[in-house]
ZAZA-168199 format. One record per atom (N, C-alpha, C): x, y, z; residue in one letter. Coordinates in steps of 0.05 Angstrom, whole numbers, plus 5000, padded with zeros to 4 digits. Layout:
XYZA...
***
This chain:
507850723911X506350823935X505050753962X503450623954X502050533973X502350223983X503550183974X505149823975X507850004002X508950214001X509850324021X509550494035X507050514034X505950714058X504850414075X503850274061X503449954080X505149884096X507749834091X510249744098X510749974130X510950244115X511950294137X509350384161X507350334157X504950314174X505850104190X506249894173X507149564188X508749574210X511049754201X513849764215X513049924247X511450134244X510550304263X508850194276X507050024269X505149784291X506549684296X508549554292X510549324305X512249494323X513249704320X514549764341X513649904369X510749964359X509050154378X508649884395X508149634396X506849314401X508649194415X512149304408X514149294419X514049484449X514549684447X515349844461X513549784493X510749754473X508649714503X508449424515X509949234497X510349034510X512349054526X514649174520X516449164537X517149424563X515149624560X514049734584X513149624598X511349324597X510149264618X512249194644X510749144669X511749074690X512948744691X515248724696X516248344695X514648304724X513548034719X512247914737X514047684755X516447754744X518447544752X521447824782X521747704789X523747834804X525147754816X527847924825X529647644845X530347874870X531047684885X531947884918X534648024914X534748274909X536748514914X538748524931X541448664933X542348704957X540848894976X540948845005X538849005027X540949055046X540149345053X541049385083X539149415106X539849385125X538149405150X538849685168X536749835164X536150025200X537349895218X539950165231X540650075254X539050115274X539049955295X536149885317X537150045332X538650245342X538150515361X536950685342X535550715313X534150835301X531350835315X530750545335X528850575334X527550525374X530250595385X529950635414X528550805425X526850705451X524650985463X522551215439X522851005428X519451075400X518051125412X516551395418X513751445438X511451295422X509851115445X507650915433X507850815412X510650605416X511250465405X512550225421X511550125446X513649985452X513249645449X513249545424X512349305415X515449105412X514748875418X517448725421X517148645381X520648705383X520348575349X520648285341X518848205321X518547895314X519647915282X521447785276X523147655249X521447395238X522147445208X521747225197X523147245167X524746955159X524547035129X522746905110X521347185096X519747125075X521047155041X521346935032X523146944994X524947104996X526847075018X529247215023X529547355028X527247615049X527447825050X527247745085X528547925104X527147845125X525048115135X523048125141X520248165146X520748205185X520448475190X518848455220X516848515213X515448475234X512348455242X511948465282X509348645289X508648635315X506748475314X507048305339X504848005341X504448025370X501748295381X501248295386X498348155398X497648185435X495048125438X495247675439X492847625461X492147315456X493247095440X495346955428X495046885414X492246555403X490646725418X488646485411X486046715401X487246965399X485047095394X484747105371X482947255351X481447355326X483447535314X484047485291X487147425289X486247785269X487447905262X486948215248X489948335241X490448335212X491948375204X492848645194X494248875195X494449105190X497049145175X496349265147X498149305133X498249625128X500849755125X501349895117X501150065087X502150345081X502550355053X505650515057X505250755038X508150845034X507251145041X509951315057X512251185062X511651205097X509950985102X509950965129X509850645144X509750565169X510850265176X509350275203X509250045210X508049915227X507050035249X509150275259X509050575271X506550735267X505350705243X502450765238X500350705260X500050395261X498050275270X498650305307X500550475320X501050415345X498650625367X496650805354X495350755373X492650575375X492750405351X490550175353X491149985362X494449855361X494949575363X493349615396X493949775411X493249725443X491249715453X489249775434X485549825430X484849565420X486449395399X485549175396X485748855412X487648955417X489048805442X487148695465X486748985472X484749085497X481948895493X481848895468X479048795452X479248465450X481148415459X481648075455X482847995422X484148125416X484348105382X487647985383X488447835370X491447795367X491648005336X493148145344X494248385319X496648245311X497948295279X499948235265X499948515242X502248585252X503348865236X505248895230X505748755197X508548695190X509948935173X511949045173X513349175153X512949085130X512949275103X513449185080X516149155081X517449015059X520548985040X520949405032X522249415050X524449685040X522349915062X522049775091X519950025104X520549895136X520550015153X520450095184X523349875189X523049695201X524549525210X526249235190X523249295169X523848945148X527049035134X527248915115X529348905097X530049115077X532249265066X530749485053X533049495026X531949305009X533349314977X534949624974X537449674963X538349984958X537849954932X536849834913X536149894885X533149904882X532450184878X529950204873X528349944850X529949984829X528349784812X528149464822X528949354846X528349164865X525949124873X524349284880X521449354878X520349364861X518049104862X516449114839X513749034860X511449084842X508748994851X508548754861X509548584845X509648264842X509948174868X513148244874X515948174900X513748174926X512048484927X510748574947X508648344963X506548284935X505648054939X505947844944X507647744930X509747514942X510947434965X511547644973X513547654995X511247665017X508247775013X508147775035X504647725040X504147515014X503447235012X504647045030X506946935021X509046865040X508946885069X509247095073X509647185103X506146995114X504647165104X501647035116X501846735125X502246655100X502346245088X503646215119X506846225121X508946135140X508046235170X506546425174X505346415206X502946325208X501346155191X499345975180X496646175202X496446415193X494546595192X492546575183X489446405199X486646335196X485246515196X483146525192X479346725195X481546965202X482147005186X483547385186X482247505181X481847735191X480647965192X483548225175X482848315150X485048435137X484848735139X486148885150X485849165137X488049355129X486949435112X488449575099X489149855076X490450115093X490450325085X492350325060X491950585040X494250625019X495750385009X498250405009X499350094989X499149915007X497549865034X496649615052X494549535032X492449615019X490449585003X491449434983X493949654961X493949454947X494949244936X497549194961X499348934964X496048784970X495048855004X493548665019X491548555001X489948624985X486948584970X488248314944X491248384931X492248174917X492847904943X493247924972X493947754984X492047564987X490247734990X487847595001X486847414971X486047554953X486147424924X487247064926X490547094938X492446914940X491246654956X490446794979X490246645000X486646675015X485146625002X482546674995X482146565031X482346295031X481546095046X482246225074X484446365077X485846475107X483646735111X482546715091X481147185106X478147115110X477247235126X473947195138X472747445123X474347615132X473047885127X475648125117X474548455101X475948535099X475448715110X476748935113X475949325122X478649455106X477149685091X478549845067X477950155092X480550325078X480650615090X481850655069X481750865050X483851055041X485350905025X484350695006X486550644989X483650414964X485950384946X484450224917X485850094911X485449914891X486449794865X486749754841X488949964831X488350094808X488349864785X486149954767X485649694744X484449764718X485849664702X483549684677X483949604659X482049514637X481949314624X482249294590X483549094577X483349224553X485849384536X485549524521X487949634511X488349864539X486249934549X488250154567X488950014589X489649704595X490549634611X493349614602X492549554577X496349474567X497949854561X496449964554X497450304549X498150434577X496150374606X497250514625X499050544635X499750294641X503450364658X504550484636X505950474610X507850654595X506850844596X504650944590X503651294593X503451454615X503151324636X503951334658X506751414662X508751234658X510751244665X512451484649X510851604615X511551784598X510952084616X509052024628X508052274639X509752374663X510752164689X512552164696X514952294695X515652144672X518652234656X518652624647X515152714637X515052984627X515253114653X515653024670X514953204696X517553294713X519353194694X522753144705X524553164727X526153294732X526853294767X526453384786X524253294795X523453504814X523553354831X524953654856X525453724882X524053844909X523354014892X520454054911X517654124903X516354014923X513553994919X511854274937X510354284923X508054334928X505854364923X503754154949X502054044950X499454194942X499954404958X495854714960X497254784925X499254714908X498154904882X496054844861X494654984855X493154794828X494354614801X497154744807X498054484791X499154324801X498654284824X500254024821X498253844822X499853554813X498453344803X499553034811X499052794814X499352524815X502552464799X502352534778X504652494765X506852714778X506652844786X508753094797X510052884831X507652804842X508352644865X510652494866X509352294843X511152174833X514052274824X513752414812X517252474797X518452554819X517752704846X518352824872X519652554885X518252414882X518052154906X521452024891X521152004866X523551844856X525951984847X526352254851X528052404850X528952524871X527852674889X528452894906X530952794917X532553034938X535052854944X534452904973X531953074986X531453165014X528053145013X527552805010X524652725017X523352805044X521052965044X520753115063X518752945080X519952785100X517252655106X515752735129X516852875144X514652965162X512853255150X514153325136X511653595120X509353365110X509753155099X508852945083X505952915107X507952725120X505552575146X503652805158X505353045157X503453315173X501553345152X501953445128X499353535103X497353275098X498553035106X496952855098X495452745123X495252925151X493852885177X492153045181X490053145195X488953355203X489353415231X489553255235X490953195277X494253365274X493853455299X497453755292X499053435308X501053335286X501653155294X504953255322X505953135333X508253285355X510853135339X512653305354X515953305331X516652985333X516052845371X517052515368X514552295350X511852435337X510352365323X512252335296X513052555291X515052575266X517052395266X518552505285X521552285281X521352045285X518551935296X518651585293X517451495265X515951715249X515951595215X518151575203X519851775202X522851815203X525151655205X524351505229X525551335237X527751125221X526450985204X527350865189X529450865170X528251155162X531051225136X533451535153X534251285149X537551505162X539351725154X537951545120X540251755090X538551675074X538251755053X537151695027X538251425015X538951295025X540350915019X538850845023X536550895050X534550775058X531750765047X531250875025X528850945016X528250904988X529350714972X529050654947X526150514954X524750404972X522450324973X520550524972X520850774990X519751014993X519651194961X521851094940X522351164914X520151174897X520650774901X519550704875X516150584881X515350674897X511750494899X510550674892X510550904890X508651094872X508550954839X511550994833X511250974810X509950654801X510350484824X508650284810X506150234809X504550444821X501150484831X500150314799X500950364768X500250364756X500650154729X502449934752X504549734738X502849474734X501049414747X499349104742X495949154737X495349394723X492649504719X491549174709X493049014679X490748904670X490248614693X492548574707X492348404731X490748484751X491148734755X487948784782X486248764771X485948834745X482648834737X481548494727X483448384727X483148024726X482147984751X484148054777X482947994803X479848174808X479648394800X476648544803X475848344791X474848234764X473348204754X472047844759X474747674767X475147454781X474547374816X474947524826X475147484848X473647654865X474247944865X472448104880X469248094875X469948094853X465848024834X464547834849X465547614866X464747384870X465547304904X467047614907X467147644947X464747594959X464047424973X461547434983X461447465019X464647415035X464747525052X464647745057X464847865087X464448105100X466048395081X465748535075X467748725069X466849085071X468249185093X466749475100X468449725093X468149905088X469250175078X469850305100X471850485115X471250775123X473650945117X472051115101X474451295089X474951485104X476651695090X476651905115X475152125086X473452405111X471752525101X474452735084X477152765103X478152935082X480352995061X479752605057X482752505045X482452585011X482552734999X481052834968X482552614956X485052534951X486352364940X484752044930X483452014955X481751794958X479051824956X478152024950X475052164954X474051984925X470751874936X469451634920X470951324903X473051334915X474551014922X472350794930X472050874955X470650694973X468050604960X466950774942X464150614919X464950524907X466150454907X468250214879X466649954893X467749974915X467849674937X465349644938X463449794954X461049824967X459249774942X459249794913X457049834892X458149484884X460649374873X461449254859X462648884876X462848884898X463448754907X460448604921X460248444920X457748204950X457648274967X459948204978X460948275013X459748455018X460848745011X460348935024X456649095022X454848835011X452548955007X451248915033X449049145046X449249115077X450549155104X452749295091X454549415106X454949635120X455449735136X455549975153X457450065143X458750195117X459650335109X459850655123X462650775127X463151015136X464251255133X463851495129X465451675115X466751705153X468651745151X469951845173X470552155175X468952245196X468652565191X472352745207X473952805196X475852885198X478552765195X477652515179X480252405180X481652395153X483452435155X485252575130X486452195114X489152225101X489551975090X491251745106X492051855119X493751765155X491351755170X488551575175X486551595186X487951405214X488951375219X490551095234X491551445257X491851585246X493251805259X490852025276X489852035249X487452305253X485052155275X484651915266X481851765282X482351505293X484051375315X484351195321X482351055336X480951165354X479251075366X476550975353X476651215337X473651075316X474050935299X476450905284X477050715261X477350465279X478650425300X478450145318X476050065328X474250235331X470950165345X469650005318X469850195295X468750095275X469849745263X472649735261X473049535265X472949255280X473049405317X471549205323X468549035325X467849325317X464349185311X464249075291X465249085268X465549015247X465548685244X468048625266X468248365265X466448235279X464848445297X463448245324X460548215301X459648375289X457448445283X457248285252X459648055246X459547905220X462047635225X
***
């Protein structure tokens, strides 16, 4: 009997191990079928007069804004989900007026960049690789990186891939989800299980006491009517105009275009072990300047700035700020303040 129990236990362990291993996110990827948002969707967008630039990065056409003097200090602005470079429309002119060269790309699946139609063609590793190649292709050097939301998740990994190209980091309302050991192995499978248990979420009540991040992930993955306008207004303290909200929805004329929007929330926990390694081996030794400026009203990211302030050598003795009245999309709420903080950060370092 004991022998049979031992065999059964071993089988269970083997099966559990196989399930955990098979549930890890692959670090290999291929270029998927893409579509491009019709150009007329972007005509006459308010406060977004910037010329379109394009480059092929590992098989995907990437759109980017490139404004300001060619010999100016480079600032790389990376957006998150479900925004695009339009998010930086108020900051870009302020930075170029101060003499900076501003680069603001659209991630694959967003803005004017190529949009894979299959959600599974979006992987965390793909976005890291594509954006790293983008920075290398433009031969950007002495870069100040500013990242918010998924702009941080991707951009912080890009900096770790190409540290010689970056001189400073400024973070707002972002994180680098990480976990060591068994937590790192189990985190993504358990996260996906929690999302699966939420079911087919079609409507979202972000003000409900029962609201959870996994509910948001399930909503993004399944809803037939993604509420772009409602999401942006709930995540800003400033009253956005109809033109503002139309601009944010411009890249996504139908559900066919939102595979990236659907998939990004699912990918948050997909590289916990890899991110932990980057935190332990890279950012624990990053002694170049790092500044945090998080929004006081962004409850989703509350306290995440402390991780950087306490664990990264380059964050010591910097003027970290909690921006009063700033919500998640702080670029809309406090563009003048966040831009001035960025300008002062560069000038002081």
